[in-house]
C-alpha positions as semicolon CSV with decimal commas, in nm:
position;residue;x (nm);y (nm);z (nm)
1;M;-1,051;-0,342;-4,244
2;A;-1,368;-0,119;-4,317
3;S;-1,332;0,258;-4,186
4;I;-1,507;0,305;-3,869
5;P;-1,664;0,632;-3,759
6;T;-1,514;0,792;-3,518
7;S;-1,636;0,985;-3,180
8;T;-1,533;1,345;-3,159
9;T;-1,277;1,410;-2,910
10;S;-1,137;1,760;-2,997
11;T;-1,229;2,041;-2,741
12;S;-1,222;2,398;-2,734
13;S;-1,032;2,592;-2,448
14;G;-1,359;2,599;-2,271
15;G;-1,399;2,247;-2,372
16;E;-1,043;2,111;-2,242
17;S;-1,137;2,301;-1,910
18;R;-1,448;2,112;-1,871
19;A;-1,303;1,773;-1,960
20;G;-1,000;1,841;-1,707
21;G;-1,257;1,911;-1,432
22;A;-1,442;1,581;-1,534
23;F;-1,127;1,397;-1,497
24;A;-1,053;1,487;-1,187
25;I;-1,412;1,411;-1,069
26;M;-1,379;1,070;-1,204
27;T;-1,049;0,991;-1,015
28;S;-1,271;0,986;-0,704
29;L;-1,433;0,645;-0,874
30;F;-1,058;0,527;-0,941
31;F;-0,975;0,575;-0,586
32;L;-1,299;0,434;-0,412
33;W;-1,297;0,107;-0,637
34;G;-0,928;0,053;-0,579
35;F;-0,955;0,090;-0,210
36;M;-1,260;-0,142;-0,168
37;T;-1,130;-0,438;-0,390
38;V;-0,830;-0,457;-0,241
39;F;-1,034;-0,552;0,099
40;N;-1,098;-0,885;-0,076
41;D;-0,725;-0,961;0,024
42;I;-0,814;-0,919;0,391
43;L;-1,134;-1,097;0,356
44;I;-0,982;-1,412;0,212
45;P;-0,754;-1,521;0,541
46;R;-1,030;-1,404;0,742
47;F;-1,302;-1,620;0,597
48;K;-1,071;-1,897;0,559
49;E;-1,012;-1,902;0,933
50;A;-1,380;-1,838;1,047
51;F;-1,546;-2,073;0,828
52;T;-1,251;-2,318;0,824
53;L;-1,193;-2,345;0,461
54;T;-0,951;-2,475;0,220
55;Y;-0,716;-2,239;-0,003
56;F;-0,963;-2,336;-0,305
57;Q;-1,281;-2,270;-0,099
58;A;-1,114;-1,928;0,038
59;M;-1,046;-1,773;-0,308
60;L;-1,400;-1,820;-0,380
61;V;-1,421;-1,456;-0,282
62;Q;-1,254;-1,345;-0,589
63;F;-1,442;-1,574;-0,772
64;A;-1,786;-1,413;-0,684
65;F;-1,648;-1,055;-0,693
66;F;-1,486;-1,096;-1,021
67;G;-1,704;-1,337;-1,181
68;A;-1,985;-1,072;-1,113
69;Y;-1,776;-0,832;-1,357
70;F;-1,777;-1,107;-1,623
71;I;-2,185;-1,172;-1,574
72;G;-2,238;-0,772;-1,552
73;A;-2,001;-0,696;-1,838
74;L;-2,185;-0,988;-2,088
75;L;-2,516;-0,859;-1,998
76;Y;-2,419;-0,512;-2,121
77;F;-2,265;-0,647;-2,414
78;L;-2,592;-0,877;-2,524
79;I;-2,794;-0,567;-2,456
80;S;-2,550;-0,349;-2,694
81;T;-2,561;-0,612;-2,973
82;T;-2,932;-0,670;-2,980
83;K;-3,103;-0,303;-2,822
84;G;-2,833;-0,074;-2,877
85;D;-2,522;0,070;-2,671
86;P;-2,672;0,134;-2,321
87;I;-2,432;0,416;-2,247
88;A;-2,512;0,576;-2,578
89;R;-2,891;0,610;-2,445
90;I;-2,814;0,679;-2,070
91;G;-2,494;0,881;-2,093
92;Y;-2,204;0,797;-1,914
93;K;-2,262;0,976;-1,605
94;N;-2,600;0,789;-1,545
95;G;-2,397;0,491;-1,597
96;V;-2,182;0,551;-1,283
97;V;-2,480;0,676;-1,065
98;L;-2,656;0,339;-1,158
99;G;-2,317;0,122;-1,091
100;L;-2,277;0,316;-0,738
101;L;-2,643;0,236;-0,646
102;I;-2,572;-0,136;-0,701
103;S;-2,266;-0,113;-0,542
104;A;-2,419;0,012;-0,219
105;A;-2,700;-0,251;-0,221
106;G;-2,421;-0,496;-0,211
107;S;-2,230;-0,352;0,060
108;A;-2,540;-0,337;0,269
109;L;-2,593;-0,728;0,217
110;F;-2,268;-0,759;0,452
111;W;-2,485;-0,693;0,772
112;P;-2,733;-0,995;0,730
113;A;-2,453;-1,217;0,592
114;A;-2,243;-1,142;0,892
115;N;-2,534;-1,202;1,133
116;M;-2,637;-1,533;0,982
117;A;-2,253;-1,630;0,959
118;S;-2,337;-1,735;0,603
119;Y;-2,025;-1,783;0,365
120;G;-2,253;-1,824;0,091
121;M;-2,467;-1,504;0,155
122;F;-2,107;-1,324;0,197
123;L;-2,047;-1,444;-0,170
124;G;-2,358;-1,336;-0,318
125;A;-2,302;-0,987;-0,151
126;L;-1,972;-0,976;-0,325
127;F;-2,109;-1,066;-0,647
128;V;-2,363;-0,786;-0,624
129;V;-2,077;-0,550;-0,560
130;G;-1,885;-0,662;-0,846
131;L;-2,213;-0,626;-1,072
132;G;-2,203;-0,234;-0,974
133;F;-1,827;-0,223;-1,009
134;A;-1,873;-0,362;-1,353
135;M;-2,107;-0,094;-1,444
136;L;-1,833;0,141;-1,328
137;Q;-1,588;0,008;-1,516
138;I;-1,757;0,035;-1,853
139;A;-1,842;0,383;-1,809
140;A;-1,522;0,501;-1,647
141;N;-1,256;0,356;-1,834
142;P;-1,356;0,468;-2,188
143;Y;-1,476;0,803;-2,080
144;V;-1,139;0,871;-1,948
145;T;-0,961;0,761;-2,255
146;I;-1,168;1,012;-2,499
147;L;-1,121;1,311;-2,241
148;G;-0,818;1,425;-2,484
149;P;-0,595;1,297;-2,769
150;E;-0,604;0,914;-2,874
151;K;-0,238;0,903;-2,860
152;T;-0,219;0,993;-2,480
153;A;-0,511;0,765;-2,365
154;S;-0,275;0,545;-2,180
155;S;-0,120;0,814;-2,004
156;R;-0,469;0,964;-1,873
157;L;-0,581;0,608;-1,793
158;N;-0,232;0,531;-1,592
159;L;-0,270;0,854;-1,399
160;A;-0,681;0,757;-1,319
161;Q;-0,526;0,422;-1,222
162;G;-0,287;0,603;-0,997
163;F;-0,528;0,729;-0,776
164;N;-0,705;0,366;-0,788
165;S;-0,357;0,263;-0,660
166;I;-0,366;0,525;-0,369
167;G;-0,673;0,335;-0,262
168;T;-0,529;-0,011;-0,299
169;T;-0,229;0,086;-0,096
170;I;-0,398;0,228;0,180
171;G;-0,682;-0,036;0,178
172;P;-0,481;-0,296;0,326
173;L;-0,357;-0,120;0,588
174;I;-0,662;0,019;0,695
175;G;-0,876;-0,321;0,633
176;G;-0,635;-0,518;0,808
177;Y;-0,623;-0,290;1,126
178;L;-1,004;-0,291;1,136
179;I;-1,075;-0,657;1,053
180;F;-0,790;-0,855;1,196
181;Q;-0,756;-0,610;1,517
182;Y;-0,979;-0,323;1,601
183;F;-1,311;-0,515;1,566
184;A;-1,152;-0,818;1,675
185;A;-1,047;-0,666;2,002
186;T;-1,398;-0,537;2,060
187;G;-1,542;-0,895;2,032
188;A;-1,616;-0,898;1,664
189;H;-1,444;-1,210;1,590
190;G;-1,420;-1,366;1,257
191;A;-1,702;-1,286;0,999
192;E;-1,862;-1,015;1,261
193;S;-1,566;-0,799;1,219
194;V;-1,611;-0,716;0,838
195;K;-1,974;-0,592;0,906
196;I;-1,926;-0,216;0,996
197;P;-1,679;-0,142;0,741
198;Y;-1,902;-0,257;0,481
199;M;-2,183;-0,048;0,620
200;A;-1,959;0,244;0,584
201;F;-1,905;0,151;0,227
202;C;-2,263;0,139;0,166
203;V;-2,324;0,502;0,291
204;I;-2,046;0,636;0,098
205;F;-2,142;0,456;-0,227
206;T;-2,502;0,607;-0,172
207;A;-2,343;0,970;-0,127
208;L;-2,137;0,964;-0,434
209;A;-2,461;0,862;-0,645
210;C;-2,635;1,141;-0,508
211;V;-2,322;1,379;-0,586
212;F;-2,265;1,233;-0,973
213;F;-2,652;1,260;-1,026
214;F;-2,640;1,631;-0,969
215;I;-2,311;1,745;-1,128
216;R;-2,241;1,816;-1,499
217;L;-2,035;1,602;-1,679
218;P;-1,936;1,693;-2,076
219;N;-2,093;1,455;-2,340
220;I;-1,814;1,340;-2,534
221;G;-1,889;1,083;-2,800
222;E;-2,101;0,842;-2,599
223;G;-2,075;0,531;-2,800
224;H;-2,317;0,410;-3,114
225;V;-2,673;0,320;-3,046
226;E;-2,768;0,068;-3,339
227;P;-2,779;-0,282;-3,233
228;G;-2,466;-0,490;-3,361
229;A;-2,150;-0,641;-3,259
230;G;-1,914;-0,417;-3,422
231;A;-1,625;-0,450;-3,170
232;L;-1,564;-0,799;-3,257
233;R;-1,436;-0,696;-3,614
234;F;-1,098;-0,600;-3,449
235;P;-0,855;-0,890;-3,419
236;H;-0,653;-0,647;-3,168
237;V;-0,962;-0,599;-2,954
238;V;-1,040;-0,983;-2,918
239;L;-0,643;-1,068;-2,821
240;G;-0,688;-0,758;-2,581
241;V;-0,968;-0,915;-2,391
242;I;-0,785;-1,211;-2,345
243;G;-0,485;-0,957;-2,195
244;I;-0,707;-0,835;-1,950
245;F;-0,809;-1,176;-1,852
246;M;-0,452;-1,265;-1,818
247;Y;-0,385;-0,927;-1,649
248;V;-0,636;-0,927;-1,394
249;G;-0,597;-1,280;-1,323
250;G;-0,235;-1,241;-1,262
251;E;-0,265;-0,907;-1,022
252;V;-0,536;-1,064;-0,837
253;T;-0,401;-1,381;-0,775
254;V;-0,054;-1,236;-0,654
255;G;-0,216;-1,011;-0,434
256;S;-0,463;-1,250;-0,298
257;A;-0,173;-1,519;-0,181
258;I;0,085;-1,271;-0,049
259;I;-0,041;-1,302;0,309
260;N;-0,025;-1,672;0,291
261;L;0,302;-1,685;0,104
262;L;0,472;-1,466;0,360
263;G;0,304;-1,651;0,660
264;Q;0,508;-1,965;0,542
265;P;0,823;-2,031;0,784
266;D;1,067;-2,124;0,499
267;V;0,942;-1,742;0,327
268;A;0,917;-1,511;0,578
269;G;0,718;-1,642;0,878
270;L;0,515;-1,336;0,918
271;S;0,185;-1,303;1,104
272;E;-0,137;-1,229;0,908
273;V;-0,149;-0,860;1,042
274;E;0,252;-0,803;0,948
275;A;0,186;-0,995;0,617
276;S;-0,127;-0,746;0,537
277;Q;0,121;-0,446;0,549
278;Y;0,329;-0,591;0,276
279;V;0,010;-0,629;0,054
280;A;0,007;-0,262;0,116
281;I;0,358;-0,254;-0,034
282;Y;0,241;-0,470;-0,320
283;W;-0,031;-0,221;-0,410
284;G;0,150;0,091;-0,340
285;G;0,385;-0,043;-0,631
286;L;0,102;-0,009;-0,831
287;M;0,055;0,329;-0,726
288;I;0,407;0,417;-0,802
289;G;0,445;0,273;-1,145
290;R;0,104;0,408;-1,267
291;F;0,192;0,773;-1,154
292;M;0,501;0,735;-1,381
293;G;0,357;0,561;-1,660
294;A;0,133;0,866;-1,663
295;V;0,418;1,105;-1,690
296;E;0,607;0,891;-1,939
297;L;0,339;0,824;-2,168
298;G;0,205;1,183;-2,175
299;D;0,292;1,442;-2,443
300;M;0,491;1,686;-2,206
301;N;0,848;1,799;-2,320
302;R;1,147;1,563;-2,234
303;G;1,298;1,755;-1,962
304;K;0,995;1,812;-1,770
305;K;0,936;1,438;-1,779
306;Q;1,271;1,354;-1,689
307;V;1,232;1,572;-1,337
308;L;0,896;1,399;-1,285
309;L;1,036;1,054;-1,319
310;V;1,262;1,100;-1,054
311;V;1,017;1,314;-0,813
312;I;0,713;1,091;-0,847
313;P;0,834;0,778;-0,766
314;L;1,034;0,923;-0,456
315;V;0,748;1,111;-0,314
316;S;0,506;0,829;-0,369
317;W;0,766;0,593;-0,178
318;L;0,769;0,828;0,115
319;F;0,396;0,836;0,104
320;L;0,408;0,467;0,121
321;W;0,666;0,429;0,396
322;I;0,481;0,691;0,627
323;A;0,149;0,517;0,551
324;K;0,276;0,217;0,634
325;S;0,427;0,337;0,958
326;A;0,103;0,479;1,092
327;P;0,031;0,389;1,466
328;L;-0,330;0,305;1,405
329;D;-0,365;0,159;1,759
330;A;-0,229;0,482;1,901
331;I;-0,501;0,688;1,681
332;H;-0,767;0,479;1,823
333;T;-0,662;0,479;2,192
334;G;-0,518;0,818;2,206
335;G;-0,156;0,754;2,249
336;P;0,134;0,933;2,158
337;I;0,093;0,944;1,805
338;L;0,370;1,150;1,662
339;S;0,615;0,986;1,872
340;L;0,482;0,628;1,781
341;W;0,464;0,738;1,415
342;T;0,837;0,872;1,422
343;A;0,936;0,537;1,589
344;G;0,739;0,335;1,296
345;I;0,940;0,524;1,030
346;R;1,255;0,440;1,173
347;E;1,147;0,060;1,229
348;N;1,068;0,048;0,871
349;T;1,359;0,192;0,729
350;Q;1,536;-0,118;0,644
351;V;1,218;-0,257;0,500
352;F;1,160;0,040;0,246
353;A;1,556;0,056;0,169
354;S;1,538;-0,289;0,034
355;Y;1,252;-0,165;-0,202
356;L;1,423;0,125;-0,325
357;P;1,614;-0,056;-0,600
358;F;1,310;-0,217;-0,758
359;I;1,208;0,146;-0,796
360;A;1,539;0,235;-0,961
361;L;1,508;-0,085;-1,191
362;C;1,137;0,075;-1,274
363;W;1,293;0,378;-1,392
364;L;1,517;0,235;-1,623
365;L;1,260;0,011;-1,782
366;F;1,047;0,334;-1,863
367;R;1,364;0,458;-2,014
368;F;1,376;0,124;-2,233
369;G;1,006;0,168;-2,306
370;K;1,059;0,517;-2,502
371;S;0,701;0,634;-2,452
372;E;0,540;0,362;-2,643
373;A;0,250;0,168;-2,470
374;G;0,302;-0,145;-2,619
375;R;0,689;-0,154;-2,565
376;T;0,645;-0,049;-2,213
377;L;0,395;-0,334;-2,156
378;F;0,578;-0,593;-2,284
379;V;0,924;-0,511;-2,083
380;F;0,736;-0,447;-1,745
381;M;0,549;-0,767;-1,816
382;A;0,847;-0,977;-1,915
383;T;1,006;-0,833;-1,587
384;V;0,708;-0,956;-1,383
385;V;0,747;-1,311;-1,543
386;A;1,116;-1,302;-1,395
387;L;1,037;-1,195;-1,062
388;L;0,786;-1,486;-1,026
389;L;1,009;-1,741;-1,176
390;I;1,259;-1,645;-0,910
391;A;1,032;-1,642;-0,630
392;V;0,900;-1,999;-0,710
393;L;1,280;-2,133;-0,747
394;V;1,421;-1,953;-0,452
395;G;1,270;-1,925;-0,090
396;G;1,362;-1,677;0,183
397;K;1,329;-1,309;0,169
398;T;1,433;-1,313;-0,206
399;A;1,106;-1,504;-0,295
400;M;0,912;-1,224;-0,046
401;W;1,055;-0,932;-0,195
402;C;1,033;-1,054;-0,551
403;V;0,654;-1,131;-0,522
404;V;0,605;-0,803;-0,347
405;A;0,798;-0,604;-0,605
406;V;0,553;-0,764;-0,883
407;G;0,293;-0,498;-0,772
408;L;0,577;-0,217;-0,911
409;F;0,615;-0,383;-1,249
410;T;0,265;-0,474;-1,302
411;S;0,141;-0,135;-1,268
412;V;0,121;-0,026;-1,619
413;G;-0,067;-0,363;-1,735
414;W;-0,422;-0,257;-1,708
415;S;-0,376;0,090;-1,849
416;N;-0,181;0,002;-2,151
417;T;-0,356;-0,338;-2,227
418;F;-0,685;-0,156;-2,197
419;S;-0,574;0,182;-2,416
420;L;-0,401;-0,037;-2,699
421;A;-0,743;-0,264;-2,732
422;L;-0,949;0,062;-2,747
423;E;-0,731;0,225;-3,022
424;G;-0,919;0,288;-3,327
425;T;-1,234;0,126;-3,233
426;G;-1,444;0,482;-3,281
427;I;-1,766;0,480;-3,156
428;Y;-1,752;0,114;-3,065
429;K;-1,554;0,202;-2,754
430;S;-1,840;0,150;-2,515
431;Q;-1,888;-0,207;-2,638
432;V;-1,532;-0,268;-2,670
433;S;-1,507;-0,155;-2,295
434;S;-1,774;-0,419;-2,197
435;L;-1,570;-0,697;-2,355
436;L;-1,278;-0,580;-2,179
437;V;-1,454;-0,570;-1,829
438;M;-1,613;-0,900;-1,927
439;A;-1,220;-1,036;-1,927
440;I;-1,194;-0,927;-1,506
441;L;-1,358;-1,257;-1,513
442;G;-0,971;-1,356;-1,490
443;G;-0,976;-1,252;-1,139
444;A;-1,240;-1,488;-1,066
445;I;-1,075;-1,776;-1,255
446;L;-0,692;-1,792;-1,161
447;P;-0,714;-1,749;-0,773
448;P;-0,904;-2,046;-0,735
449;V;-0,667;-2,218;-0,988
450;Q;-0,389;-2,102;-0,796
451;G;-0,545;-2,230;-0,469
452;W;-0,595;-2,553;-0,616
453;V;-0,246;-2,592;-0,748
454;A;-0,129;-2,502;-0,384
455;D;-0,350;-2,744;-0,234
456;H;-0,263;-3,040;-0,490
457;M;0,119;-2,940;-0,486
458;Q;0,090;-2,872;-0,114
459;S;0,310;-2,553;-0,184
460;I;0,169;-2,199;-0,187
461;Q;0,517;-2,065;-0,347
462;L;0,513;-2,329;-0,643
463;S;0,139;-2,207;-0,718
464;F;0,259;-1,881;-0,820
465;L;0,365;-2,031;-1,174
466;V;-0,009;-1,956;-1,238
467;P;0,010;-1,583;-1,257
468;M;0,361;-1,612;-1,420
469;I;0,200;-1,794;-1,729
470;A;-0,091;-1,535;-1,735
471;Y;0,199;-1,229;-1,738
472;A;0,373;-1,413;-2,006
473;Y;0,083;-1,366;-2,243
474;V;0,018;-1,004;-2,145
475;A;0,400;-0,967;-2,246
476;F;0,320;-1,097;-2,554
477;Y;0,014;-0,881;-2,644
478;G;0,241;-0,570;-2,564
479;A;0,521;-0,704;-2,808
480;I;0,309;-0,812;-3,084
481;G;-0,058;-0,870;-3,000
482;H;-0,188;-0,538;-3,008
483;R;-0,049;-0,501;-3,373
484;I;-0,235;-0,782;-3,498
485;G;-0,495;-0,695;-3,786
486;R;-0,432;-0,300;-3,737
487;H;-0,385;-0,108;-4,042
């Protein structure tokens, strides 16, 4: 393989300070798109009821949203091969601003879609939001990886994704309350109940675009201006693109189907509101695992790692427990918030006691991963495959907890796969990133496939074979795929 020019990543002490500040600012983006992306899991059952949809039709929510990632990233890649890398021309900061403005426009479209009660227009609005998120992903992910040494890129990306998971953790709690309870209680039933939340997103995106436009971010190796498809010369990149497709497809598919699975009488028999809180635990597991991954895959000394790998999951677990127990109704109506919150924490004791053994298993798997991104990716994805197989074969609370716990073990999938695919690509990182973001198409394809399987097999439980197969490929990439064609 020919040698590839590399971008400059070394920094002085002042540069390191600026890089740290830039990283802190970028985490706000990861939080925001995590918070908003998980709203799709709330929209699916809401639209299914409001528009009387099949599982397949309802899963088109994910098809529209994640399909936009593919289209947006494909356009980016085609432009980079014919005109040169856009990020190299406009810079990471302007790429972020553009993505935020597009996302704001898509969010604003929810208002007329709700007024017209048009499912097709809702899908169109989600498509526009997805286009904006595609630009954010293309700019933000490689930028985070190059804000320091390449060997610790997985650690930084896991840390950033940890903040993303804080958003996905509290998103279902707030989204489920607003869409299923608050706006439903005020008469905004069905599609109408999503109107105000998405207008709030429009305002937030616009405000953040203004903030990013005026702040200063360090320019560090912003890609390759010359046209060409240099990213495709790397076999491990091509395999990594498939890995991201399978990973995102698996993650989104599981999250999208949890509410419907937990509503089955032979699994848990929960209401939509109750089940949406377990969606929060699913996404909260990603938060716990990603913060642990940031520590384990970093370059701090072993003693400090051991302490943090105990403290971080316990603190995150407590945060998740307290957040899930929040009395949102009392916050709205002005009831005795503290006493109700305390009562809620007590009521959820058994729930979170059941989750604690999975956190202990996660800690053991990080030990087995030995701070190696590929090895850690393999053992975690293999565990996900095992959990989903158990969920398919066994019903009741066992199936429920196996599916909910998938979030904890799928946590390092995105960061490790993305960083392993970016390794050694030098000045082609932005172009590689566009290919990897294009592969988010998996989140558009696999949920409808699972919906089709559920409809035809008349079993949402058996349909979890779809994400199980997807995760098996990601395990292969962690074990072997990321080394193919590398020197």
